[in-house]
KESE-104147 format. One record per residue: x, y, z of N, C-alpha, C in turn; chain; residue number from 1. Coordinates in nm, 4 decimals, m for minus. Example, Ala and Ser with C-alpha at 12.3 -4.5 7.8 and 13.67 -1.06 7.14 Angstrom:
% KESE-104147
1.3190 / m0.5690 / 0.7800 / 1.2300 / m0.4500 / 0.7800 / 1.3200 / m0.3300 / 0.7800 / A / 1 .
1.2850 / m0.2250 / 0.7080 / 1.3670 / m0.1060 / 0.7140 / 1.2900 / 0.0030 / 0.7870 / A / 2 .
% end
This chain:
% KESE-104147
0.8739 / 0.1484 / 2.1640 / 0.8129 / 0.1125 / 2.0392 / 0.6845 / 0.2410 / 1.9346 / A / 1 .
0.6865 / 0.1537 / 1.8419 / 0.6563 / 0.2775 / 1.7093 / 0.4716 / 0.2518 / 1.7653 / A / 2 .
0.4388 / 0.3625 / 1.6926 / 0.2654 / 0.3465 / 1.7375 / 0.1910 / 0.2063 / 1.7115 / A / 3 .
0.2219 / 0.1641 / 1.6201 / 0.1614 / 0.0294 / 1.5499 / 0.1892 / m0.0425 / 1.6263 / A / 4 .
0.2881 / m0.0934 / 1.7094 / 0.3369 / m0.1703 / 1.8152 / 0.2347 / m0.1513 / 1.9266 / A / 5 .
0.2785 / m0.0620 / 1.9959 / 0.1675 / m0.0111 / 2.0803 / 0.0194 / m0.0242 / 2.0861 / A / 6 .
m0.0024 / 0.0133 / 1.9419 / m0.1736 / 0.0049 / 1.9289 / m0.1878 / m0.1605 / 1.8990 / A / 7 .
m0.1671 / m0.2655 / 1.8395 / m0.1400 / m0.4009 / 1.8200 / m0.1326 / m0.4876 / 1.9989 / A / 8 .
m0.0574 / m0.3969 / 2.0638 / m0.0792 / m0.4540 / 2.1992 / m0.1817 / m0.3951 / 2.3407 / A / 9 .
m0.2320 / m0.2807 / 2.2613 / m0.3181 / m0.2145 / 2.3368 / m0.4706 / m0.3053 / 2.2898 / A / 10 .
m0.4598 / m0.3094 / 2.1257 / m0.6474 / m0.3955 / 2.0955 / m0.5951 / m0.5205 / 2.1604 / A / 11 .
m0.4788 / m0.5566 / 2.1741 / m0.4883 / m0.7180 / 2.2114 / m0.5317 / m0.7494 / 2.3941 / A / 12 .
m0.5400 / m0.5595 / 2.4483 / m0.6326 / m0.5962 / 2.5614 / m0.7050 / m0.6022 / 2.5576 / A / 13 .
m0.7643 / m0.5671 / 2.4498 / m0.9305 / m0.5170 / 2.4652 / m0.9965 / m0.7008 / 2.4332 / A / 14 .
m0.8821 / m0.7142 / 2.3209 / m0.9401 / m0.8996 / 2.3174 / m0.9731 / m1.0134 / 2.4577 / A / 15 .
m0.8426 / m0.9298 / 2.5106 / m0.8275 / m1.0134 / 2.6544 / m0.9934 / m0.9848 / 2.7239 / A / 16 .
m1.0453 / m0.9222 / 2.7579 / m1.1136 / m0.8497 / 2.7901 / m1.2756 / m0.9370 / 2.7584 / A / 17 .
m1.2452 / m0.9075 / 2.5940 / m1.3359 / m0.9678 / 2.5315 / m1.3791 / m1.1467 / 2.5355 / A / 18 .
m1.2171 / m1.1866 / 2.5915 / m1.2127 / m1.3299 / 2.6108 / m1.3055 / m1.3359 / 2.7473 / A / 19 .
m1.2547 / m1.2827 / 2.8477 / m1.3328 / m1.2898 / 2.9808 / m1.4867 / m1.2638 / 2.9881 / A / 20 .
m1.5417 / m1.1528 / 2.9297 / m1.6686 / m1.1853 / 2.9218 / m1.6674 / m1.2914 / 2.8448 / A / 21 .
m1.6792 / m1.3198 / 2.7577 / m1.7778 / m1.4391 / 2.6923 / m1.6970 / m1.5690 / 2.7532 / A / 22 .
m1.5996 / m1.6094 / 2.8244 / m1.6444 / m1.7031 / 2.9041 / m1.7176 / m1.6902 / 3.0246 / A / 23 .
m1.7518 / m1.6114 / 3.0918 / m1.7738 / m1.6045 / 3.1960 / m1.9517 / m1.5962 / 3.2089 / A / 24 .
m2.0187 / m1.5402 / 3.0291 / m2.1350 / m1.5798 / 3.0618 / m2.1507 / m1.6368 / 2.9155 / A / 25 .
m2.0680 / m1.7689 / 2.9172 / m2.0783 / m1.8452 / 2.8522 / m2.1164 / m1.8817 / 2.6915 / A / 26 .
m2.0905 / m1.7705 / 2.6021 / m2.0893 / m1.7406 / 2.5362 / m1.9213 / m1.7129 / 2.4130 / A / 27 .
m1.9009 / m1.8485 / 2.4457 / m1.7739 / m1.8663 / 2.3566 / m1.7662 / m1.7908 / 2.2138 / A / 28 .
m1.8570 / m1.8565 / 2.1184 / m1.9050 / m1.8025 / 1.9982 / m1.8352 / m1.6402 / 1.9795 / A / 29 .
m1.9159 / m1.5646 / 2.1257 / m1.8342 / m1.4310 / 2.0646 / m1.7040 / m1.4102 / 2.1302 / A / 30 .
m1.6441 / m1.4811 / 2.1662 / m1.4908 / m1.4508 / 2.1996 / m1.4228 / m1.5189 / 2.0591 / A / 31 .
m1.4839 / m1.6619 / 1.9716 / m1.3950 / m1.6773 / 1.8898 / m1.4150 / m1.5518 / 1.7426 / A / 32 .
m1.5753 / m1.5521 / 1.7602 / m1.5783 / m1.4081 / 1.6664 / m1.4829 / m1.2814 / 1.6563 / A / 33 .
m1.4452 / m1.2534 / 1.8102 / m1.3798 / m1.1412 / 1.8201 / m1.2031 / m1.1497 / 1.7975 / A / 34 .
m1.1803 / m1.3109 / 1.8190 / m1.0398 / m1.3368 / 1.8029 / m0.9954 / m1.4037 / 1.6329 / A / 35 .
m1.1182 / m1.4078 / 1.5838 / m1.1255 / m1.3893 / 1.4119 / m1.1170 / m1.2846 / 1.3607 / A / 36 .
m1.1704 / m1.1834 / 1.4362 / m1.1677 / m1.0834 / 1.3760 / m1.0282 / m0.9837 / 1.4088 / A / 37 .
m0.9649 / m1.0060 / 1.5419 / m0.8669 / m0.9578 / 1.5688 / m0.7024 / m1.0573 / 1.5086 / A / 38 .
m0.7563 / m1.1914 / 1.4738 / m0.6082 / m1.2008 / 1.3575 / m0.6275 / m1.1623 / 1.2347 / A / 39 .
m0.7386 / m1.1791 / 1.1875 / m0.7561 / m1.1201 / 1.0355 / m0.7804 / m0.9940 / 1.0425 / A / 40 .
m0.8554 / m0.9264 / 1.0715 / m0.8389 / m0.7637 / 1.0472 / m0.6695 / m0.6490 / 1.1140 / A / 41 .
m0.6956 / m0.6971 / 1.2208 / m0.5575 / m0.6529 / 1.3113 / m0.4739 / m0.7031 / 1.2350 / A / 42 .
m0.4113 / m0.8491 / 1.3336 / m0.3112 / m0.8459 / 1.3249 / m0.2026 / m0.9078 / 1.1830 / A / 43 .
m0.2730 / m1.0028 / 1.0839 / m0.2672 / m1.0594 / 0.9709 / m0.2770 / m0.9265 / 0.8612 / A / 44 .
m0.3520 / m0.8112 / 0.8682 / m0.4131 / m0.7495 / 0.7126 / m0.3558 / m0.6506 / 0.7736 / A / 45 .
m0.3419 / m0.6202 / 0.9087 / m0.2634 / m0.4645 / 0.8906 / m0.0851 / m0.4032 / 0.9857 / A / 46 .
m0.0847 / m0.4924 / 1.0951 / m0.0322 / m0.5313 / 1.1740 / 0.1467 / m0.5652 / 1.1097 / A / 47 .
0.1065 / m0.7216 / 1.0543 / 0.2362 / m0.7630 / 0.9883 / 0.2481 / m0.7082 / 0.8440 / A / 48 .
0.1253 / m0.6842 / 0.7908 / 0.1310 / m0.6122 / 0.6144 / 0.2005 / m0.5186 / 0.6179 / A / 49 .
0.1998 / m0.3892 / 0.7938 / 0.2496 / m0.2843 / 0.7403 / 0.3552 / m0.2907 / 0.8309 / A / 50 .
0.4202 / m0.3945 / 0.8783 / 0.5398 / m0.4400 / 0.9682 / 0.6369 / m0.4585 / 0.8216 / A / 51 .
0.5988 / m0.5897 / 0.7298 / 0.6752 / m0.5962 / 0.6712 / 0.8249 / m0.5647 / 0.6584 / A / 52 .
0.8602 / m0.3976 / 0.6339 / 0.9803 / m0.3819 / 0.5983 / 1.0574 / m0.3958 / 0.7379 / A / 53 .
0.9946 / m0.3638 / 0.8220 / 1.0578 / m0.3769 / 0.9565 / 1.1295 / m0.5216 / 0.9728 / A / 54 .
1.0075 / m0.5920 / 0.9399 / 1.0483 / m0.7472 / 0.9578 / 1.1595 / m0.8035 / 0.8654 / A / 55 .
1.1852 / m0.7684 / 0.7443 / 1.2759 / m0.7553 / 0.6217 / 1.3630 / m0.7338 / 0.6534 / A / 56 .
1.3788 / m0.6218 / 0.7047 / 1.5159 / m0.5636 / 0.6992 / 1.6764 / m0.6291 / 0.7273 / A / 57 .
1.7474 / m0.6066 / 0.6656 / 1.8954 / m0.6733 / 0.6712 / 1.9465 / m0.7045 / 0.8528 / A / 58 .
1.9834 / m0.7401 / 0.8994 / 2.0031 / m0.8021 / 1.0707 / 2.1697 / m0.6883 / 1.0738 / A / 59 .
2.1407 / m0.5793 / 1.1526 / 2.1870 / m0.5202 / 1.2619 / 2.2059 / m0.5143 / 1.3667 / A / 60 .
2.2705 / m0.5326 / 1.4093 / 2.2958 / m0.5667 / 1.6137 / 2.2433 / m0.4214 / 1.6811 / A / 61 .
2.2492 / m0.3274 / 1.5705 / 2.1823 / m0.2016 / 1.6506 / 2.0787 / m0.1769 / 1.6327 / A / 62 .
1.9609 / m0.2433 / 1.5401 / 1.8640 / m0.2199 / 1.4795 / 1.7805 / m0.2978 / 1.6060 / A / 63 .
1.7461 / m0.1478 / 1.6802 / 1.6303 / m0.1817 / 1.8031 / 1.4801 / m0.1501 / 1.6690 / A / 64 .
1.4450 / m0.0941 / 1.6474 / 1.3189 / m0.1064 / 1.5541 / 1.3202 / m0.2150 / 1.4970 / A / 65 .
1.3712 / m0.2951 / 1.4550 / 1.3614 / m0.4327 / 1.4066 / 1.3307 / m0.5563 / 1.4869 / A / 66 .
1.4292 / m0.5331 / 1.6179 / 1.4109 / m0.5819 / 1.7309 / 1.2821 / m0.6033 / 1.7798 / A / 67 .
1.2259 / m0.4493 / 1.7903 / 1.1271 / m0.4360 / 1.8717 / 1.0108 / m0.4672 / 1.8146 / A / 68 .
1.0126 / m0.4829 / 1.6731 / 0.8678 / m0.5424 / 1.5769 / 0.8783 / m0.6585 / 1.6357 / A / 69 .
0.9973 / m0.7097 / 1.6163 / 1.0003 / m0.9358 / 1.6501 / 0.9372 / m0.8906 / 1.8105 / A / 70 .
1.0225 / m0.8875 / 1.9320 / 0.9657 / m0.8863 / 2.0522 / 0.8014 / m0.8800 / 2.0626 / A / 71 .
0.7363 / m0.7760 / 1.9724 / 0.5876 / m0.7563 / 1.9859 / 0.5309 / m0.8089 / 1.8931 / A / 72 .
0.5210 / m0.8453 / 1.8397 / 0.4739 / m0.9889 / 1.7237 / 0.4828 / m1.1161 / 1.7717 / A / 73 .
0.6264 / m1.1303 / 1.8853 / 0.6038 / m1.2864 / 1.9802 / 0.5573 / m1.2794 / 2.0668 / A / 74 .
0.4858 / m1.1352 / 2.1718 / 0.4591 / m1.1787 / 2.2852 / 0.3185 / m1.1558 / 2.2445 / A / 75 .
0.2796 / m1.1175 / 2.0922 / 0.0649 / m1.0972 / 2.0736 / 0.0659 / m1.2760 / 2.0363 / A / 76 .
0.1834 / m1.3204 / 1.9754 / 0.1157 / m1.4326 / 1.9482 / 0.1384 / m1.5794 / 2.0426 / A / 77 .
0.1897 / m1.5478 / 2.1263 / 0.1943 / m1.5866 / 2.2717 / 0.0953 / m1.5978 / 2.3714 / A / 78 .
0.0249 / m1.4767 / 2.3709 / m0.0850 / m1.4555 / 2.4222 / m0.2364 / m1.5223 / 2.3576 / A / 79 .
m0.1565 / m1.4403 / 2.2425 / m0.3574 / m1.5271 / 2.1656 / m0.3609 / m1.6938 / 2.2019 / A / 80 .
m0.2115 / m1.7904 / 2.1741 / m0.1919 / m1.9015 / 2.2027 / m0.2796 / m1.9292 / 2.3283 / A / 81 .
m0.2548 / m1.8503 / 2.4266 / m0.2791 / m1.8585 / 2.5648 / m0.4175 / m1.8178 / 2.5688 / A / 82 .
m0.4911 / m1.7530 / 2.5060 / m0.6122 / m1.7115 / 2.5031 / m0.7239 / m1.8130 / 2.4398 / A / 83 .
m0.6616 / m1.8658 / 2.3085 / m0.7991 / m1.9533 / 2.2332 / m0.6846 / m2.0864 / 2.3102 / A / 84 .
m0.6238 / m2.1114 / 2.3389 / m0.6023 / m2.2890 / 2.4206 / m0.7482 / m2.3179 / 2.4324 / A / 85 .
m0.8226 / m2.2701 / 2.5367 / m0.9718 / m2.3463 / 2.5419 / m1.0665 / m2.3645 / 2.4200 / A / 86 .
m1.0418 / m2.3136 / 2.2999 / m1.1008 / m2.2960 / 2.2152 / m1.0138 / m2.3901 / 2.0801 / A / 87 .
m0.9432 / m2.4356 / 2.0949 / m0.8324 / m2.4842 / 2.0060 / m0.7106 / m2.5489 / 2.0602 / A / 88 .
m0.7553 / m2.6639 / 2.1584 / m0.6265 / m2.6952 / 2.2453 / m0.5054 / m2.7550 / 2.1364 / A / 89 .
m0.4955 / m2.8109 / 2.0271 / m0.4387 / m2.8714 / 1.9832 / m0.3721 / m2.7972 / 1.8537 / A / 90 .
m0.4154 / m2.7002 / 1.8091 / m0.3019 / m2.6240 / 1.7797 / m0.2432 / m2.5180 / 1.8168 / A / 91 .
m0.2712 / m2.4072 / 1.9354 / m0.2489 / m2.3520 / 2.0445 / m0.0976 / m2.3968 / 2.0709 / A / 92 .
m0.1598 / m2.5017 / 2.1108 / m0.0145 / m2.6438 / 2.1720 / 0.0896 / m2.6579 / 2.0957 / A / 93 .
0.0853 / m2.6894 / 1.9673 / 0.1545 / m2.6780 / 1.9054 / 0.2150 / m2.5194 / 1.8679 / A / 94 .
0.1987 / m2.4352 / 1.8439 / 0.2478 / m2.3129 / 1.8431 / 0.3532 / m2.2187 / 1.9106 / A / 95 .
0.2372 / m2.2743 / 2.0372 / 0.2652 / m2.2521 / 2.2169 / 0.4629 / m2.3274 / 2.1879 / A / 96 .
0.4391 / m2.4550 / 2.1805 / 0.5807 / m2.4842 / 2.1653 / 0.6966 / m2.4379 / 2.1230 / A / 97 .
0.6451 / m2.4707 / 1.9815 / 0.7545 / m2.3751 / 1.8564 / 0.7712 / m2.2019 / 1.9622 / A / 98 .
0.6758 / m2.1669 / 1.8897 / 0.7628 / m1.9734 / 1.9969 / 0.7858 / m2.0259 / 2.1079 / A / 99 .
0.7664 / m2.0796 / 2.2157 / 0.8296 / m2.1137 / 2.3655 / 0.9412 / m2.1298 / 2.3494 / A / 100 .
0.8939 / m2.2843 / 2.3343 / 1.0516 / m2.3391 / 2.3386 / 1.1130 / m2.4344 / 2.2078 / A / 101 .
1.1335 / m2.4237 / 2.0995 / 1.1385 / m2.3988 / 1.9891 / 1.1885 / m2.5356 / 1.9477 / A / 102 .
1.2456 / m2.5838 / 1.8561 / 1.2990 / m2.6885 / 1.8185 / 1.3308 / m2.7914 / 1.9156 / A / 103 .
1.4400 / m2.7564 / 1.9948 / 1.4957 / m2.8056 / 2.0699 / 1.4693 / m2.7785 / 2.2191 / A / 104 .
1.3774 / m2.8469 / 2.3274 / 1.3264 / m2.7729 / 2.4612 / 1.4047 / m2.8125 / 2.5584 / A / 105 .
1.5086 / m2.8962 / 2.4560 / 1.6391 / m2.8991 / 2.5913 / 1.7049 / m2.7972 / 2.5906 / A / 106 .
1.7178 / m2.7368 / 2.4638 / 1.8390 / m2.5940 / 2.4714 / 1.7773 / m2.4553 / 2.4768 / A / 107 .
1.6315 / m2.5189 / 2.5146 / 1.5392 / m2.3466 / 2.5530 / 1.6314 / m2.2387 / 2.6491 / A / 108 .
1.7084 / m2.2797 / 2.6941 / 1.7898 / m2.1628 / 2.7869 / 1.6982 / m2.0510 / 2.8716 / A / 109 .
1.6918 / m1.9561 / 2.8452 / 1.6014 / m1.8611 / 2.9378 / 1.4884 / m1.8816 / 2.9831 / A / 110 .
1.4159 / m1.9998 / 2.8408 / 1.2507 / m1.9559 / 2.8096 / 1.2243 / m2.1525 / 2.9369 / A / 111 .
1.3914 / m2.1983 / 2.9968 / 1.3055 / m2.2951 / 3.0485 / 1.2505 / m2.2565 / 3.1832 / A / 112 .
1.2161 / m2.1271 / 3.2299 / 1.1383 / m2.1171 / 3.3040 / 0.9630 / m2.1713 / 3.3031 / A / 113 .
0.9080 / m2.0811 / 3.1588 / 0.8106 / m2.1138 / 3.1038 / 0.7582 / m2.2801 / 3.1548 / A / 114 .
0.6102 / m2.2598 / 3.1531 / 0.5827 / m2.4224 / 3.1430 / 0.5702 / m2.4969 / 2.9925 / A / 115 .
0.5811 / m2.5959 / 3.0356 / 0.6417 / m2.6777 / 2.9150 / 0.4792 / m2.6856 / 2.8242 / A / 116 .
0.3285 / m2.6134 / 2.8686 / 0.2132 / m2.6295 / 2.7572 / 0.1958 / m2.5476 / 2.8178 / A / 117 .
0.0842 / m2.5076 / 2.6811 / m0.0035 / m2.3674 / 2.7060 / m0.0714 / m2.4074 / 2.7606 / A / 118 .
m0.1327 / m2.4885 / 2.8197 / m0.2198 / m2.5252 / 2.8881 / m0.2528 / m2.5328 / 3.0532 / A / 119 .
m0.0939 / m2.4822 / 3.0700 / m0.0436 / m2.4821 / 3.2127 / 0.0204 / m2.3641 / 3.2410 / A / 120 .
m0.0139 / m2.2395 / 3.1376 / 0.0065 / m2.1314 / 3.1981 / m0.1523 / m2.0540 / 3.2357 / A / 121 .
m0.0972 / m1.9314 / 3.3086 / m0.2411 / m1.8904 / 3.3430 / m0.2958 / m1.8077 / 3.2267 / A / 122 .
m0.4047 / m1.8061 / 3.2615 / m0.5359 / m1.7365 / 3.1673 / m0.4664 / m1.5865 / 3.1537 / A / 123 .
m0.4434 / m1.5003 / 3.0579 / m0.3665 / m1.3823 / 3.0338 / m0.4878 / m1.2634 / 3.1417 / A / 124 .
m0.4566 / m1.1858 / 3.1410 / m0.5518 / m1.1171 / 3.2496 / m0.5120 / m0.9368 / 3.1902 / A / 125 .
m0.6214 / m0.8440 / 3.1332 / m0.5807 / m0.7004 / 3.0649 / m0.5208 / m0.6872 / 3.1591 / A / 126 .
m0.3908 / m0.5951 / 3.1305 / m0.3395 / m0.4537 / 3.2029 / m0.3936 / m0.3185 / 3.1361 / A / 127 .
m0.4627 / m0.3097 / 3.2292 / m0.4998 / m0.1240 / 3.2114 / m0.4081 / m0.0317 / 3.1639 / A / 128 .
m0.2939 / m0.0461 / 3.1996 / m0.1744 / 0.0078 / 3.1651 / m0.1215 / 0.0573 / 3.0260 / A / 129 .
m0.1530 / m0.0854 / 2.9287 / m0.1639 / m0.1247 / 2.8556 / m0.2292 / m0.0905 / 2.7198 / A / 130 .
m0.3802 / m0.0855 / 2.7741 / m0.5023 / 0.0014 / 2.6858 / m0.4280 / 0.1434 / 2.6192 / A / 131 .
m0.4546 / 0.1455 / 2.5304 / m0.4938 / 0.2996 / 2.5289 / m0.5876 / 0.3696 / 2.4102 / A / 132 .
m0.7555 / 0.3921 / 2.4890 / m0.8745 / 0.4067 / 2.3886 / m0.8230 / 0.4425 / 2.2544 / A / 133 .
m0.7485 / 0.5721 / 2.2782 / m0.7488 / 0.7310 / 2.2060 / m0.6594 / 0.6551 / 2.0874 / A / 134 .
m0.5535 / 0.5626 / 2.0924 / m0.4553 / 0.4822 / 2.0103 / m0.5352 / 0.4108 / 1.9063 / A / 135 .
m0.6269 / 0.3195 / 2.0190 / m0.7287 / 0.2283 / 1.9216 / m0.8549 / 0.2849 / 1.8242 / A / 136 .
m0.8859 / 0.4140 / 1.8659 / m1.0103 / 0.5054 / 1.7619 / m0.9125 / 0.5247 / 1.6409 / A / 137 .
m0.8049 / 0.6197 / 1.6805 / m0.6884 / 0.6318 / 1.5871 / m0.6935 / 0.5541 / 1.4663 / A / 138 .
m0.6229 / 0.4197 / 1.5119 / m0.6209 / 0.3316 / 1.4203 / m0.7413 / 0.2799 / 1.3241 / A / 139 .
m0.8523 / 0.2738 / 1.4259 / m0.9565 / 0.2258 / 1.3704 / m1.0167 / 0.3105 / 1.2770 / A / 140 .
m1.0328 / 0.4559 / 1.2929 / m1.0144 / 0.5257 / 1.1574 / m0.9758 / 0.4991 / 1.0805 / A / 141 .
m0.8264 / 0.5141 / 1.0502 / m0.7288 / 0.5059 / 0.9584 / m0.7617 / 0.3917 / 0.8730 / A / 142 .
m0.8043 / 0.2739 / 0.9587 / m0.7935 / 0.1487 / 0.8621 / m0.9514 / 0.1381 / 0.8047 / A / 143 .
m1.0075 / 0.2376 / 0.8468 / m1.1798 / 0.2443 / 0.7909 / m1.1442 / 0.3090 / 0.7208 / A / 144 .
m1.0794 / 0.4240 / 0.6440 / m1.0474 / 0.5099 / 0.5562 / m0.9564 / 0.4077 / 0.4498 / A / 145 .
m0.9040 / 0.3586 / 0.4857 / m0.8216 / 0.2200 / 0.3711 / m0.8896 / 0.1367 / 0.3100 / A / 146 .
m1.0186 / 0.1274 / 0.3863 / m1.1409 / 0.0347 / 0.3503 / m1.2097 / 0.0557 / 0.2016 / A / 147 .
m1.2195 / 0.1845 / 0.2937 / m1.3210 / 0.2581 / 0.1925 / m1.2593 / 0.2972 / 0.0895 / A / 148 .
m1.1211 / 0.3259 / 0.0805 / m1.0175 / 0.3573 / m0.0265 / m1.0350 / 0.2434 / m0.1241 / A / 149 .
m0.9913 / 0.1149 / m0.0869 / m1.0199 / 0.0224 / m0.1146 / m1.0963 / m0.0316 / m0.2519 / A / 150 .
m1.2423 / 0.0043 / m0.1429 / m1.3511 / m0.0297 / m0.2240 / m1.3482 / 0.0764 / m0.3187 / A / 151 .
m1.3075 / 0.1960 / m0.3237 / m1.3582 / 0.3021 / m0.4480 / m1.2562 / 0.2351 / m0.5430 / A / 152 .
m1.1527 / 0.2130 / m0.5054 / m1.0877 / 0.1824 / m0.6545 / m1.0952 / 0.0462 / m0.7323 / A / 153 .
m1.1628 / m0.0021 / m0.6085 / m1.2311 / m0.1943 / m0.6945 / m1.3195 / m0.1041 / m0.7396 / A / 154 .
m1.4093 / m0.0178 / m0.7069 / m1.5478 / m0.0151 / m0.8004 / m1.5045 / 0.0474 / m0.9325 / A / 155 .
m1.4140 / 0.1373 / m0.9252 / m1.3548 / 0.2085 / m1.0441 / m1.2339 / 0.1760 / m1.1190 / A / 156 .
m1.2296 / m0.0061 / m1.0967 / m1.1340 / m0.0496 / m1.1623 / m1.0117 / 0.0274 / m1.1447 / A / 157 .
m0.9518 / 0.0573 / m1.0628 / m0.7991 / 0.1507 / m0.9282 / m0.7210 / 0.0716 / m0.9160 / A / 158 .
m0.5999 / 0.0334 / m0.9795 / m0.5077 / m0.1010 / m0.9270 / m0.4336 / m0.0254 / m0.8270 / A / 159 .
m0.4162 / m0.0866 / m0.6868 / m0.3753 / m0.0201 / m0.6192 / m0.2005 / 0.0841 / m0.6365 / A / 160 .
m0.1505 / m0.0078 / m0.7720 / m0.0070 / 0.0446 / m0.8080 / m0.0574 / 0.1927 / m0.8503 / A / 161 .
m0.1392 / 0.1760 / m0.9245 / m0.1744 / 0.3054 / m1.0227 / m0.1580 / 0.4248 / m0.8768 / A / 162 .
m0.0918 / 0.5284 / m0.9064 / m0.0709 / 0.5615 / m0.7476 / m0.1779 / 0.7316 / m0.7894 / A / 163 .
m0.2661 / 0.7730 / m0.7202 / m0.3271 / 0.8928 / m0.7094 / m0.2818 / 0.9651 / m0.6400 / A / 164 .
m0.3703 / 1.1327 / m0.7234 / m0.2639 / 1.2650 / m0.6935 / m0.3561 / 1.2684 / m0.5630 / A / 165 .
m0.4456 / 1.2523 / m0.4965 / m0.5348 / 1.3165 / m0.4060 / m0.6443 / 1.1924 / m0.3266 / A / 166 .
m0.6787 / 1.2615 / m0.1718 / m0.7900 / 1.1643 / m0.1460 / m0.8405 / 1.2097 / 0.0058 / A / 167 .
m1.0081 / 1.2639 / m0.0984 / m1.0684 / 1.3653 / 0.0188 / m1.1751 / 1.2599 / 0.1026 / A / 168 .
m1.1149 / 1.3061 / 0.2033 / m1.3027 / 1.3003 / 0.2941 / m1.3496 / 1.3527 / 0.3557 / A / 169 .
m1.4700 / 1.3078 / 0.4263 / m1.5355 / 1.3669 / 0.5047 / m1.5559 / 1.3019 / 0.6469 / A / 170 .
m1.6032 / 1.3542 / 0.7634 / m1.5907 / 1.2903 / 0.8910 / m1.7015 / 1.3446 / 0.9512 / A / 171 .
m1.7800 / 1.2476 / 1.0015 / m1.8669 / 1.3587 / 1.0731 / m1.8293 / 1.4161 / 1.1909 / A / 172 .
m1.7553 / 1.3720 / 1.2470 / m1.6900 / 1.3996 / 1.4301 / m1.5676 / 1.4830 / 1.3615 / A / 173 .
m1.5489 / 1.6163 / 1.4266 / m1.4201 / 1.6459 / 1.4188 / m1.2411 / 1.5516 / 1.4936 / A / 174 .
m1.3138 / 1.4374 / 1.5637 / m1.2089 / 1.3797 / 1.6618 / m1.1772 / 1.2731 / 1.5499 / A / 175 .
m1.2937 / 1.2538 / 1.4810 / m1.2584 / 1.1229 / 1.3951 / m1.1348 / 1.1918 / 1.2499 / A / 176 .
m1.1948 / 1.3678 / 1.1920 / m1.0690 / 1.3961 / 1.1055 / m0.9762 / 1.3957 / 1.1626 / A / 177 .
m0.9508 / 1.4362 / 1.3396 / m0.7898 / 1.4581 / 1.3880 / m0.7493 / 1.3263 / 1.3746 / A / 178 .
m0.7751 / 1.1872 / 1.4126 / m0.7306 / 1.1057 / 1.3860 / m0.6915 / 1.0992 / 1.2757 / A / 179 .
m0.7868 / 1.0829 / 1.1223 / m0.7565 / 1.0300 / 1.0330 / m0.6034 / 1.1329 / 0.9821 / A / 180 .
m0.6328 / 1.2720 / 0.9888 / m0.5109 / 1.3191 / 0.9805 / m0.3592 / 1.3038 / 1.0565 / A / 181 .
m0.3886 / 1.2741 / 1.1738 / m0.3014 / 1.2345 / 1.2501 / m0.2051 / 1.0990 / 1.1718 / A / 182 .
m0.2827 / 0.9731 / 1.1134 / m0.1673 / 0.8940 / 1.0324 / m0.1977 / 0.8530 / 0.8615 / A / 183 .
m0.2582 / 1.0456 / 0.8685 / m0.2518 / 1.0474 / 0.6542 / m0.0880 / 0.9905 / 0.6133 / A / 184 .
0.0233 / 0.9827 / 0.6793 / 0.1011 / 0.9391 / 0.6088 / 0.0907 / 0.7300 / 0.5609 / A / 185 .
m0.0233 / 0.6824 / 0.6600 / m0.0076 / 0.5755 / 0.6519 / m0.1417 / 0.5594 / 0.5587 / A / 186 .
m0.2360 / 0.6114 / 0.5679 / m0.3103 / 0.6347 / 0.4987 / m0.3106 / 0.6247 / 0.3305 / A / 187 .
m0.1907 / 0.7716 / 0.2769 / m0.1375 / 0.7339 / 0.1764 / m0.0519 / 0.6410 / 0.1137 / A / 188 .
0.0147 / 0.5445 / 0.2366 / 0.1171 / 0.4801 / 0.1916 / 0.0116 / 0.3473 / 0.1719 / A / 189 .
m0.0884 / 0.3309 / 0.2654 / m0.1633 / 0.2155 / 0.1759 / m0.3027 / 0.2058 / 0.0763 / A / 190 .
m0.2995 / 0.3434 / 0.0204 / m0.3587 / 0.3668 / m0.0825 / m0.3266 / 0.4573 / m0.2266 / A / 191 .
m0.1682 / 0.4435 / m0.2254 / m0.0506 / 0.4714 / m0.2926 / m0.1379 / 0.6114 / m0.3420 / A / 192 .
m0.1039 / 0.7323 / m0.2021 / m0.1489 / 0.8185 / m0.2819 / m0.0345 / 0.9414 / m0.2502 / A / 193 .
0.0075 / 0.9907 / m0.3864 / 0.1523 / 1.0860 / m0.4152 / 0.0927 / 1.2357 / m0.3735 / A / 194 .
% end
């Protein structure tokens, strides 16, 4: 798995912890807001967008990277269905059936041992071995720089298609600066820095 695959799975573990905390304190709205942020900021606008090239590459039997991207996305979507089932039961049921059982439930093959409904699944438990706080922190720093860069481009009417020669940043903590430098290629690609 690439760093971005490990990151989305790690971030998902944090969402699972948030769900357990919110449900035990009867604060479902807190979980719904966290799930919305995960879906919008992390899954849709970062993970899927950053991996478009991996998803759309020509099919090659030896392409393990493309397969890893698909398997990671599949795992995240199935776990999200299980997490969100108490909040949005009908939509998650439909998604789960499409993901797990496919179009023909009779021909599900190896998936046949999985429950026939998302509501019959065990509720997800966070796996601490998959949680990588340092990776989450690095990716959050990169996302913040990208958001700020897009905001600056917007304020100065500079479209992303127009390449910039450099990007300078300042960070209050040395760890944040190091995290940004390790993901400089990702930030440069997102902001079109040549």
